[in-house]
C-alpha positions in Angstrom: 50.6 -31.7 -13.5 46.8 -32.2 -14.1 45.8 -34.0 -17.2 42.2 -34.3 -18.4 41.1 -36.7 -21.0 38.0 -37.9 -22.9 37.0 -40.2 -25.7 33.9 -39.6 -27.8 32.6 -41.3 -30.9 30.8 -39.7 -33.9 29.8 -40.6 -37.5 31.0 -38.5 -40.4 27.9 -38.1 -42.6 29.9 -36.3 -45.3 32.0 -39.5 -46.0 29.2 -42.0 -46.6 30.1 -44.9 -48.8 28.2 -46.2 -51.8 25.8 -48.3 -49.6 25.0 -45.2 -47.5 26.9 -46.3 -44.4 29.0 -43.7 -42.6 32.4 -44.1 -40.9 32.7 -44.1 -37.2 35.4 -41.8 -35.8 36.9 -41.6 -32.3 37.9 -38.2 -30.9 40.5 -38.3 -28.2 41.1 -35.2 -26.1 44.0 -35.0 -23.7 44.6 -31.7 -21.8 42.7 -29.8 -24.5 44.6 -31.3 -27.5 42.3 -33.3 -29.9 43.0 -36.1 -32.3 40.5 -37.8 -34.5 40.9 -41.4 -35.6 38.9 -43.4 -38.2 37.9 -46.7 -36.5 37.5 -48.4 -39.9 33.9 -49.3 -39.0 30.7 -48.1 -40.7 27.1 -47.9 -39.6 23.8 -46.6 -40.9 22.7 -43.2 -39.5 19.4 -44.7 -38.2 21.5 -47.0 -35.9 23.5 -44.1 -34.4 22.5 -42.3 -31.2 23.8 -38.8 -31.7 23.2 -37.6 -28.2 25.0 -40.5 -26.5 27.7 -41.0 -29.2 27.0 -44.8 -29.6 25.0 -47.3 -31.6 21.3 -48.1 -31.0 21.8 -51.8 -30.7 22.2 -54.7 -28.4 25.8 -55.3 -27.2 26.2 -58.4 -29.4 25.1 -56.4 -32.4 27.6 -53.7 -31.8 30.6 -56.1 -31.6 29.4 -57.6 -34.9 29.9 -54.4 -36.9 31.6 -55.5 -40.2 
């Protein structure tokens, strides 16, 4: 049985909090079935790279997301 899988990240602009930060979601796909998970982390839209699905930051800045 062949299983394909992928993980992608995105920000949900519709759910911005009071400070303007948007939640980061993870989308898991296994054999065509999707699940979306709220990571509990937030970021500004300016720091998000939409094309690559990651943050525009140095690695130490990414791990320091509050």
